[in-house]
N, C-alpha and C positions, 0 to 999 in steps of 0.2 A: 571311570565308567560309572555314570549315574544319570538318572533322569529326574528332573524336578517335577513336582506335582503340577506346576503351571504348564509345563510342556505336555504332560499327559492330558490335561484339560483342553489344551489347544488342539491336540490330535482328535479328541472326541468331538470338539466343536466344529471341526472341518468336515465331519461326516453328515450326510443328508438325514434329516428328519429324526434327529436324536432327541429323545425325551429323557429328562432327569427326574429322579424322585429322591428326596432326602429322607433317609432313615435316621434313626437315633445316632448311630456311630458311623454311618457310611452313606454314600450316594450311589444309586444304581442308574444304569443307562440302558435304554431300550430303543428299538426302532419299530414303529407301528405295533406297539404293544408287546413285542418280544424282547426279552432281556438278553443283553450281550455282555454286560460288564458291571463291575462294582469298583468303588474306590474307598479305601479306609485311610483317612488322613493320619490317624493316631499311629498306625504302623507303617505308613508310606508304602502301602501295597495296593495292587489292583487285582481283581479277579476277572478272568477273560474266558469266554466260551471258545472252545477249540474242538477239533475232531478228536476222537479217542486215540487215534494213532499219534497225532501231534502232541496231545497231552502226555502220553507215555514217553515219547521221544524227548520232549523238553525236560521233564522231571528226571529221567534217567541220565541225560547228558550233563545237566547243571543243577543238581539238587540244592545248591547254595543260592540260586536265583529263582528257581521254580519249585512249587510244591503242588501236589494234587489237592484240589479243593473238594470236588465231588463229581459224580457222573449223573447225567439225567437225559432222558430222551435220546439216547444214542450219541450224546456229546460229553466231552470231558472238560471240566473247568479247571483252570490253573491259577494259582496265586503267583503273582510276579512281584518280586522285591525291586522297587524302583532304583535303589542304590546299587544294583548289580547288573543293570541292563543298559545297553546303548540305545539312543533315540531311534536309530534306523530299524533295529530289531523290534522295539516296542511298537513303532509305527505299523510294521507288517502284522504284528499280532493283534493290534487294535482293529485294523481294517478287516482282518480275517474274522474276528469275532463279530463285527458288525455285519459282514457279508453273510455269515452263517445264519443270521437272524432276519436280515432284510429280504423282502420279496424280490424275486428275480427281476421284475420290471424296474424296481427302484435301483438295483445294482447296475442294470444296463443303462439307466438314465443318469446315474451319479457315479461315474468311475472314480478310481483312486484319486483323492484330492491332493496328493503330494507327490 
């Protein structure tokens, strides 16, 4: 069970109107100016926006794969270790993170790409 960073990048690239910004040690991902994810190549981890309920569930069920990153604006962010997750589950989490940040009309126009 492991997802390569290239697979994560393809998942993000399949979503509508994703904007990338390079930081010193990470890349961030936004949709129409609202951030939904991060990628840290050095640690092979991603940070994804989730609901608070989902954040708590993921971290409590599999603390070896997920850890709480922070909470902000009623959302919980989780760190995902790519070497501990399957591609299907990561796909769902990436889409959910994007959907939580994208405007409703964009979500309606651009349904799940996979």
